[in-house]
C-alpha positions in Angstrom: 0.0 0.0 0.0 1.3 3.5 -1.0 0.9 6.3 1.6 0.6 10.0 0.7 0.1 13.3 2.5 -2.7 14.1 0.0 -4.8 12.2 -2.5 -6.7 14.1 -5.2 -9.4 12.4 -7.2 -9.8 14.1 -10.6 -7.4 16.1 -12.8 -9.6 19.2 -13.1 -8.6 22.8 -12.6 -8.9 22.7 -8.8 -7.2 19.4 -8.4 -4.2 20.0 -10.6 -3.6 23.5 -9.1 -3.9 22.1 -5.5 -1.6 19.2 -6.4 1.1 21.5 -7.7 0.8 23.8 -4.6 0.9 21.0 -2.1 3.9 19.4 -3.9 5.7 22.7 -3.8 5.2 22.8 0.0 6.9 19.5 0.3 3.9 17.2 0.6 3.7 13.9 -1.3 0.7 13.9 -3.5 -1.3 11.3 -5.5 -3.5 12.5 -8.3 -5.9 9.9 -9.6 -7.6 10.4 -13.0 -10.0 7.9 -14.6 -9.1 8.7 -18.2 -5.9 10.1 -19.8 -8.3 11.9 -22.2 -9.3 14.1 -19.3 -5.9 15.3 -18.1 -6.5 18.9 -17.3 -10.2 18.5 -16.6 -13.4 19.2 -18.4 -12.6 22.7 -19.5 -9.5 21.8 -21.5 -10.9 18.7 -23.1 -14.7 18.9 -23.6 -15.9 22.4 -22.6 -14.3 25.9 -22.5 -11.3 25.4 -24.7 -12.6 23.2 -27.5 -15.9 25.1 -27.7 -14.2 28.5 -27.8 -11.8 27.2 -30.5 -14.9 26.2 -32.5 -16.7 29.4 -31.7 -13.8 31.3 -33.2 -13.6 29.1 -36.3 -17.4 29.4 -36.7 -17.2 33.2 -36.8 -14.5 33.1 -39.4 -16.4 30.7 -41.5 -19.6 32.7 -41.3 -17.7 35.8 -42.5 -16.3 33.9 -45.5 -19.7 32.5 -46.5 -19.9 30.0 -49.3 -21.9 26.8 -50.1 -22.8 24.3 -47.4 -20.2 21.9 -48.7 -17.5 24.6 -48.4 -18.7 25.4 -44.8 -18.7 21.7 -44.0 -15.1 21.4 -45.2 -14.1 24.3 -42.9 -16.0 22.7 -40.1 -14.1 19.4 -40.4 -10.8 21.4 -40.4 -12.0 23.2 -37.3 -12.6 19.9 -35.5 -9.1 18.8 -36.4 -7.7 22.1 -35.1 -9.7 21.7 -31.9 -8.2 18.3 -31.4 -4.7 19.7 -31.9 -5.3 22.4 -29.3 -6.8 20.2 -26.7 -4.2 17.5 -27.2 -1.4 20.0 -26.8 -2.9 21.4 -23.6 -3.7 18.0 -22.3 0.0 16.9 -22.7 1.2 20.2 -21.2 -1.0 19.6 -18.1 0.2 16.0 -17.8 3.9 17.0 -18.0 3.4 19.7 -15.3 2.5 17.0 -12.7 4.1 13.9 -14.1 7.5 15.6 -14.0 7.1 16.7 -10.4 8.9 14.2 -8.1 6.5 15.0 -5.3 3.4 13.9 -7.4 2.4 10.5 -8.6 -0.1 10.7 -11.5 -2.2 7.5 -11.3 -4.5 6.3 -14.0 -7.6 4.6 -12.8 -11.0 5.0 -11.1 -10.8 5.8 -7.4 -13.3 4.6 -4.9 -13.5 5.2 -1.2 -12.8 2.2 1.1 -12.7 4.5 4.1 -12.1 8.2 4.7 -8.4 7.8 4.3 -8.1 4.7 2.1 -8.8 4.6 -1.7 -9.0 1.7 -4.1 -7.9 2.7 -7.6 -9.5 0.3 -10.1 -7.8 0.0 -13.5 -9.8 1.2 -16.4 -9.5 0.2 -20.0 -6.8 2.8 -20.6 -4.9 1.9 -17.4 -5.1 -1.8 -17.1 -1.6 -2.4 -18.4 -0.1 0.6 -16.5 2.4 0.1 -13.7 0.1 1.9 -11.3 -2.4 -0.9 -11.7 0.3 -3.5 -11.4 -0.7 -4.9 -14.8 -3.7 -6.7 -13.3 -7.3 -6.2 -12.6 -6.6 -5.8 -8.9 -7.1 -2.3 -7.5 -4.2 -0.3 -6.2 -4.7 0.7 -2.6 -3.5 4.1 -1.5 -3.7 5.8 1.9 -3.7 9.5 2.4 -3.8 11.9 5.4 -6.2 14.1 3.4 -8.4 13.4 0.4 -9.8 15.9 -2.1 -12.7 15.1 -4.5 -12.5 17.0 -7.8 -14.4 14.7 -10.2 -16.4 17.4 -11.9 -19.8 16.9 -13.5 -21.2 14.9 -16.3 -24.0 15.5 -18.9 -27.5 14.7 -17.7 -29.5 12.8 -20.2 -33.3 12.6 -19.5 -35.1 9.3 -20.1 -36.5 10.2 -23.5 -37.5 7.3 -25.7 -34.9 7.0 -28.5 -32.3 9.2 -26.7 -29.7 6.4 -27.1 -29.9 6.6 -30.9 -26.8 7.0 -33.1 -27.5 10.6 -34.1 -28.1 11.8 -30.5 -25.2 13.5 -28.7 -24.3 15.3 -25.6 -22.0 18.3 -25.7 -19.1 16.0 -25.0 -19.7 13.7 -28.0 -20.9 16.2 -30.6 -17.5 17.9 -30.3 -15.9 14.8 -31.9 -18.2 14.6 -35.0 -16.4 15.9 -38.1 -19.5 16.0 -40.3 -21.4 19.3 -40.2 -25.1 18.5 -39.7 -27.4 20.4 -42.1 -30.1 20.2 -39.5 -29.4 20.3 -35.8 -32.0 20.0 -33.1 -31.0 21.0 -29.6 -33.0 19.8 -26.6 -32.5 22.4 -23.9 -32.5 26.2 -24.0 -29.8 26.7 -21.3 -26.4 28.2 -21.7 -24.7 25.2 -23.3 -27.5 24.6 -25.7 -27.6 28.3 -26.8 -23.8 28.4 -27.2 -23.9 25.4 -29.5 -26.9 26.9 -31.4 -25.0 30.1 -32.1 -21.9 28.3 -33.1 -23.5 25.8 -35.5 -25.7 28.5 -37.0 -22.4 30.3 -37.9 -21.0 27.2 -39.4 -24.1 26.9 -41.6 -26.4 24.4 -39.9 -30.2 25.0 -39.7 -30.7 25.0 -35.9 -33.8 24.5 -33.8 -33.7 24.8 -30.0 -36.5 23.1 -28.0 -37.0 24.1 -24.4 -39.7 23.0 -21.9 -40.1 26.4 -20.3 -42.2 29.3 -21.7 -39.7 32.0 -20.5 -36.5 32.3 -22.5 -33.4 32.5 -20.3 -35.5 32.8 -17.1 -32.6 33.5 -14.8 -31.4 36.5 -16.8 -32.6 40.1 -17.0 -35.7 40.4 -19.0 -34.4 43.2 -21.3 -31.2 41.2 -22.1 -33.0 37.9 -22.6 -35.3 39.6 -25.1 -32.4 41.0 -27.0 -30.6 37.6 -27.1 -33.7 35.9 -28.4 -34.3 38.5 -31.1 -30.6 38.2 -32.2 -30.8 34.4 -32.4 -34.0 34.5 -34.4 -32.7 37.1 -36.7 -29.8 34.7 -37.5 -32.2 31.9 -38.4 -32.2 30.0 -35.1 -35.7 28.7 -34.2 -36.5 28.6 -30.5 -39.5 26.5 -29.6 -40.7 27.2 -26.1 -43.1 25.4 -23.7 -42.5 22.2 -25.6 -42.4 18.6 -24.3 -40.1 16.0 -26.0 -42.1 12.9 -26.6 -39.5 10.7 -28.3 -36.7 10.6 -30.8 -37.2 8.3 -33.8 -34.3 6.9 -35.9 -35.1 6.7 -39.6 -33.4 6.3 -42.9 -30.6 8.8 -42.9 -32.1 11.1 -40.2 -33.5 11.3 -36.7 -36.9 12.8 -35.9 -37.6 14.6 -32.7 -41.3 14.5 -31.8 -42.4 17.4 -29.7 -45.8 18.6 -28.3 -46.5 22.3 -28.0 -49.9 23.6 -26.7 -51.6 20.4 -27.5 -50.1 20.1 -31.0 -47.6 17.5 -32.1 -44.7 18.4 -34.4 -41.9 16.4 -36.0 -38.4 18.0 -36.3 -36.1 16.2 -38.8 -32.4 16.3 -37.8 -29.1 15.1 -39.0 -27.9 15.4 -35.4 -29.6 15.9 -32.0 -27.9 17.6 -29.1 -29.2 16.8 -25.6 -28.2 19.9 -23.6 -30.3 19.5 -20.4 -27.6 20.3 -17.9 -24.8 18.6 -16.1 -24.9 16.8 -12.7 -22.1 16.4 -10.1 -20.1 13.3 -10.9 -20.0 11.0 -7.9 -20.6 7.8 -9.9 -18.4 5.0 -8.7 -16.8 7.0 -5.8 -18.5 4.9 -3.1 -18.8 8.0 -0.9 -21.0 6.0 1.5 -18.0 3.9 2.4 -16.4 7.0 3.9 -19.6 8.4 5.3 -19.6 11.4 3.0 -22.9 13.2 2.8 -24.5 14.3 -0.5 -27.0 17.1 -1.1 -30.5 16.6 -2.4 -29.1 17.3 -5.9 -26.4 14.6 -5.6 -23.4 16.9 -5.0 -20.9 16.4 -2.3 -22.1 18.5 0.7 -19.4 21.0 1.8 -19.2 24.0 4.2 -17.9 27.4 3.3 -14.3 26.1 3.4 -15.2 23.2 1.2 -14.8 20.6 3.9 -17.2 17.6 3.9 -18.8 16.2 7.0 -15.9 13.7 7.2 -12.7 15.1 8.7 -9.8 15.2 6.3 -12.0 15.0 3.1 -12.8 18.1 1.0 -14.4 18.7 -2.4 -13.8 21.2 -5.1 -15.3 22.3 -8.4 -18.5 21.0 -10.0 -18.8 18.0 -7.8 -19.4 20.3 -4.8 -22.6 21.6 -6.4 -21.6 25.2 -7.0 -21.3 27.3 -10.1 -19.9 25.1 -12.9 -17.1 27.3 -14.1 -13.4 26.4 -14.3 -12.4 29.6 -12.5 -14.7 28.6 -9.6 -12.8 25.3 -9.4 -9.5 27.3 -9.4 -10.8 29.6 -6.6 -11.9 26.5 -4.7 -8.3 25.3 -4.8 -7.3 28.6 -3.2 -9.8 28.2 -0.5 -8.8 24.6 0.3 -5.1 25.5 0.2 -5.7 28.5 2.6 -7.6 26.1 4.9 -4.6 23.7 5.0 -1.5 25.9 4.8 -2.8 29.5 5.3 -4.8 31.6 7.6 -8.2 30.0 6.9 -9.7 33.3 6.0 -10.8 32.4 2.5 -14.2 30.9 2.1 -16.9 30.5 -0.6 -18.6 33.5 1.1 -15.9 36.1 0.4 -14.8 35.5 -3.2 -16.9 38.4 -4.4 -19.2 38.7 -7.3 -18.9 35.9 -9.9 -19.0 37.0 -13.5 -19.8 34.7 -16.4 -20.0 34.7 -20.2 -22.0 32.8 -22.7 -20.2 32.8 -26.0 -23.0 33.5 -28.4 -22.4 35.8 -31.4 -22.1 38.4 -29.9 -21.3 37.0 -26.4 -23.4 37.7 -23.4 -21.8 38.4 -20.1 -23.2 39.1 -16.6 -22.2 39.9 -13.1 -24.4 40.7 -10.1 -28.2 41.1 -9.9 -30.8 41.5 -12.6 -33.3 44.4 -12.3 -35.9 41.9 -11.2 -33.7 40.4 -8.5 -32.7 43.8 -7.2 -36.3 45.0 -6.9 -37.3 41.8 -5.2 -34.5 42.3 -2.7 -35.9 45.7 -1.7 -33.5 48.0 -3.5 -34.5 51.4 -4.9 -33.4 50.7 -8.4 -32.1 52.9 -11.2 -31.2 51.4 -14.6 -29.4 52.3 -17.7 -29.6 50.9 -21.2 -27.3 51.4 -24.2 -27.7 49.7 -27.6 -24.5 48.2 -28.8 -25.0 50.0 -32.1 -24.1 53.3 -30.2 -20.6 52.0 -29.5 -18.0 53.2 -32.1 -15.9 50.1 -31.7 -18.9 47.8 -32.3 -19.4 49.6 -35.7 -15.6 49.2 -36.4 -15.9 45.5 -35.8 -19.0 45.2 -37.9 -20.9 43.8 -34.8 -23.5 46.5 -33.9 -26.0 43.9 -32.5 -26.7 43.8 -28.8 -27.7 45.7 -25.6 -25.9 46.8 -22.4 -27.7 47.3 -19.1 -26.6 48.4 -15.7 -28.6 48.1 -12.4 -27.8 50.7 -9.7 -28.8 51.2 -6.1 -30.4 54.6 -6.2 -29.7 55.3 -2.5 -25.9 54.5 -2.5 -25.0 54.7 -6.2 -23.4 51.3 -6.0 -23.4 49.0 -8.9 -25.7 46.0 -8.3 -25.5 44.3 -11.7 -24.1 44.7 -15.2 -25.4 42.8 -18.2 -23.6 43.0 -21.5 -24.8 41.5 -24.7 -22.2 42.8 -27.1 -19.0 42.1 -28.8 -16.0 41.6 -26.4 -18.4 41.5 -23.4 -16.3 38.7 -21.9 -13.4 41.1 -21.5 -15.5 44.0 -20.3 -17.4 42.2 -17.6 -14.3 41.7 -15.5 -14.0 45.5 -15.0 -17.6 45.5 -13.8 -16.8 42.7 -11.3 -13.9 44.8 -9.8 -16.2 47.8 -9.4 -18.8 45.7 -7.5 -16.2 44.0 -5.3 -14.6 47.4 -4.5 -17.9 49.0 -3.7 -17.3 51.7 -6.3 -20.1 54.1 -7.1 -21.2 53.9 -10.7 -19.8 57.4 -11.4 -16.3 56.0 -11.2 -17.1 53.9 -14.3 -19.0 56.7 -15.9 -16.2 59.2 -15.6 -13.2 56.9 -16.1 -10.8 57.4 -19.0 -10.7 54.5 -21.4 -8.7 54.0 -24.5 -10.3 54.6 -27.8 -11.8 53.0 -29.8 -12.6 50.2 -27.4 -15.7 48.4 -26.3 -14.9 49.3 -22.7 -15.4 53.0 -23.3 -19.1 52.2 -23.7 -19.2 52.4 -19.9 -18.9 56.2 -20.2 -22.2 56.3 -22.1 -23.9 53.4 -20.3 -23.5 54.8 -16.8 -24.2 58.4 -18.0 -27.7 57.1 -18.8 -28.4 56.0 -15.3 -31.7 57.5 -14.2 
């Protein structure tokens, strides 16, 4: 049996960052990853990096135009480039830890035997590896502390026919080199809409089917309306308040049968994407063997320092049930490291406002409250709106579509929320986060000096419109 100061289950952003930091402090670390295809975590391999590589390629392809066959050829080349980028980053991440003498990178599927003892079962990719001793017997490792960083996995609802050959999750669709002429997306959340925008730019005819009547129900109403109008203007059909009855596999196509307001409709598709969310990945961990509690939604239950109910066991990232962003997993590693080696002051409660972006065309980014949330919380609210077409840089880029909105506390002048549906919003939103975290009055953004021409200088005009 091998013994370690720390064992980390999962090679995600939080796990790999924590492994490197603990190794640097002199601790002996085991990092267990079920698949070498996931070195570096979800973001590098099947989420942020590959999708943004394709989003960029899709925008370039859309600008070039051409026949569907020409677009399909560029799509296949984009998939190949995506594979090159993810492969390069995966190897870079592997080397960073594999070359560290304080870290043992172990291929296999880890399961709890007790709070301090793990059994690492060989997988198909690790059965012949030394760490599995070249047998089907599990490798036992013992650690003073264990950290769970196993991420999340796609949730697939029990729809009849959902296991058909043309039905994909976001993970598997990224590996298809043939551009679908018709793509039906089940789910109107952030993942589904990002794929809808991307494939529309590549040249697919896209339909998005959601079960809710309200489009983007968690977002500000003005911004959600602008996003919907933009998608529809680009040819994306959004079907709301629809129930998926089944998916039929036919000769050369799939058919998604839906019911809307009592009427049945059949949507023909060359590919179907099931984008109905991701759930914490605790499958096969045998958490009950260690006595680890889960939440009602199946996440590992943690406190504000990401400790579980079992002493010496912590959890980070998506598996802990928080916001599913790679930068949250990174910040989780900071909280855990501070709990182990630092002052213990960092918690999930003091990381400030969390921004996020959805890479549509143009991208949508948000930090803080919507107008509706602020009013429900009892704030006296002032708002400001600015069409993206009023921004000189948006015109320069040929991307005048979109809307910017700010939500202000009328009594204190503090910024409560910023919502940006415009080109380069993913860069702009970080400035808004800093303003919220620093308790700056909106006038500081209104009167700041920005370089020109830039999208950020839109804050001059946006915050001048507060009233």
